[in-house]
N, C-alpha and C positions, 0 to 999 in steps of 0.2 A: 598489524598482521591481518590479512583478509582471508576469508574462507568462503568457498562456494558450496552450499549444501546440495547434495544430490537431487533434492526436490526443487531447487530453483535458484534464483538470484539473491543470495543473502550476502550481507557485508558485515565483517566483524572488525572491531577496533578495541584493543585492550585499554586505550586511553579514553574511550568515549565516556564511560560511566564515571570515571574519576574526575571528569570535568564538571559533573553535575553536583556541585557541593556547596555553593555559597551565594546564589542570587535570590532576589525576592520575586522573580517572575513566575509565580505559582498561580494556578487556577484550580481551586478546589482540592488541593493536595493535603494529606495528613502531615503532621510534624515529622514523621519518619521518612517522608518522600525525599528524593534528591533535591537539592536546593540551588541549582544553577542551570543556566542555559548552556547550549553546546558551544561555549566560547573558545575552545582550543582547536576547533576544526578549521581547515584551511581550503577546502575545495568544494566542488559542486557535483551534480549528478546528471544522468541521462547522457549517453554518448552522442556527439554530433548535434546537440540541441542548443537551446537558449534558456536563460533564466526566465521564470514566470514573473511578469511585471506586477507591480503593486496594483495596478488597474489592468486586468487582463480579460480576454474573452473567456478563458477557462473559468468554470465556477470555482469559487473559493471554498472547496470542500476536500482538498487533498491534505493529508497529514503524514507525519512520520510515526512509525511504530518501533519502539525500542524494548528489547529484552535485556534487562540489566544482569541477569544470571549468565546468559551465553555471550553477552556483548554484541548482540546482533541487531542490525538496523534494517527495517523494511519500510514500505510505504503503504498507505491505506486511503480509503475514501469514505467520507461521512455519507451515510444513507438515512440517518435520523439524527436528531439533536444530540443523542448520547450513544450512537451506534456507528462503528467503523467496519467497513468491509475490507478484508485483506486476504492474503494467502494462508492456507492451513499450515504450510511449512514455516510460517513466521511465528507461530504461537508456541511459546516455551512451556516448560513443565510447571513453572510457578507463575500463575496468572497475575497474582498481586505484586509481582516484581517486574511487571511490564508497564510501559507508559505510552501515552499518545502525545505527540508534540505538534503544536500549531505554529505556523509561521512560514513566510516565503523564504526567509533566511534564518536558520536556527541560531546563527551566531549573533544576529542583531535583534530579532523580535520573537524568538522562540519561547513559548510558554507550554506547560504540560500538565497532564492529569494522570492519575493512576488508573489502570484498567482493573475492574473488579470481577468481571464475568466474561466468559467466552463460549461460543458455540462453534465447534469444529465440524465440518461436513462429514456425515457418516459415510460418504463416498470417497473420502480421502484415502489414496493408496499410492505411496511413493515408489512402489516396486514395479509398477506397470509403465509402459512406454506412452500410453495414450489414455485419455479420460481419467486423469488422476483425481479429479474432484478436489482440486487444490483451492479451497476457499474456506473462510471462517469469518464470524462476526464477533466483534469485541465491544464490550459495554464499559462506559466510564461514568463516574459520578461527577457532579459539579456543572457549572454553567458553560455553555459554548461561547467562545470569544465572539464578540459582537459582529465582526466582519465575516464570520464563517457561516455556511449554510449547507444543508445536505444536497448532494447531487441528484439529478433526475435520471433514473435508470431507464434504459431503452425498453419500451413495452415489448412483450413477447410477440405480438402481432406485427411488429416492425422489424423483426430479426432478419428478414430477407434483404434489407439494405446492406447487409454485411456480405459483400461479394469479393471475389479475387480482384485485386487492383484498386479496391476502394481506399481512398485516403482516410486515415484516422490519426488521432493525436494521442500519444502516450506521455506520461509524466511520472516523475519520481525524484527521490533524494539520493539516487545511486551514484556510482563513480562515473566520471566522464571519460576515462580511459582504462580499459581492463588491464593493460600492461603496467601503467604507472601506479594504478590502484591507490590514489589519494583518498583521504577520508572525505565524505560528503558533508554538505551543510546547507546548500541552497536548492530550492525546488526548481527543476528544469523540465522542459517539454520539448518534443520534436514531432514532426509529421512523418509518418511511415505509411506503407501500403500493405493491405492484406495479401499474404502469399498464398494461403490455402484456407478458404472459408469452410472446407469440409475435411480438415485435417483429422478430426475425430467428432463424434456426436456432440461432445461438450467442450471442444477446444478449437481455437482458430489460431493460425500462425501468422506472424508479420515478417516482412522482408527487412533484414538489417544488413544486407550485403553492401550497401552504399555507405556504411559507416555511421548510420543513424539508428537509434533504437534504445532498448532498455538494457541494463547491465546490473552488476552486483549492487544491491541496496534498493533496486527498483521493485523487487518482489512485492506482490500484493498491491502494487500501484494500479492506477486506472488507465483504461483506454476509452477515449471518447470519439464519437462521430458527430460532426456538425450537420444538422438537418435544418435548413432554413433559419440559421442563426442560433439555434438551440443546441447546446452540447449535451448529448445523451451518453451516459455511462453504460458501456456494453461489455467491457472485459476487465479481467484481473491478471496482471503479470504473474506468470508461473515459473517458467524456466527456459533455458536455451535448448535448441534442438539441433543435433548434429554439430555441436560446438565443442569438439574434443580439445581444441586449443584454448578454450575459454576466453576468446577475444570479443565475444558478443557481436560478431559480425557475420552470422549465418542467418538463422531464423529463430524466433522466440515463440513459445506457446503461451496463449492467454486463455484463461477459463471464461467460458461464455456465461454472462449474466442472464440473458433470456432463457437459456437452457435450465438454469437452476433457480429461476425467479420464484417459483412456488415455495421452495425450501427457504430461500432468502426472506421472503415475506413472512413466513411462519416464525422463523427465528428472530426476525426484526421485531415482530409483535410480542414474542415471548420476552425478549430482553428489555423491551420498552414498557412492559406491563408494570403499573404502579404496585399491584398486589405482589407480583414476583419480587420486585425491588424491596418492598416492605418486609417480606419474609426473609430475603437474603440479608438485609441489614439487621434484622432481629437475631438471626442465627450467628452473625458475625460479632455480636456484642457479648 
């Protein structure tokens, strides 16, 4: 069963967490963490896109974010070796029951770690139509898989490259068809164009009318822009706009990273601080 949260593109599967019970593909997890990869899922994500190849132009920084209490799956992006940027509406009530999954295909090579801390945007407001402030940072303990590395965020002084009609790339683990609503498992990407670069002060919309774009499960996932061969992270998938039928074929709103860059930098430094982590571990004992 799937559910779309009013705040964005969430995907829910009652079978998802029950499949995390018996594998040894763990990275830095405690004995009480789920012990299996997502081996019961049968589909992929991003509508009208293609699977991200093992060797791909996109940076290997995209992860899945799973809330085991709500059974909700989102997408996120590494911005530091232990910090993931995602949507605020993806963060559950019990942080220590959330997990970050690494892998192009979660059935085949997915490994995961437990989230231990989160910083939710103080600007987050799901009751407004625009400028929701839908972003959050998640921290996890343990080593980063060798092939993964943080994404390069678009500098604030380069934000003017984001104009109406500009080609960008979105990615995520969401469903490939909003009507069929199969469970996701593989990371997918697709190219879309910016519909309204001035949709709101802190949000930009992308055009999905041609059947390509983000959908349920892609919440929190990245939007990149290719500048001279470098993929810069500029957006976070938030929600559909004017999508009353929930087909994911109208427009979608993305949170602007350049707009919130100052807050992101502060929270990134806070979560990455060795002193803060030492205090947190001491209190947890």
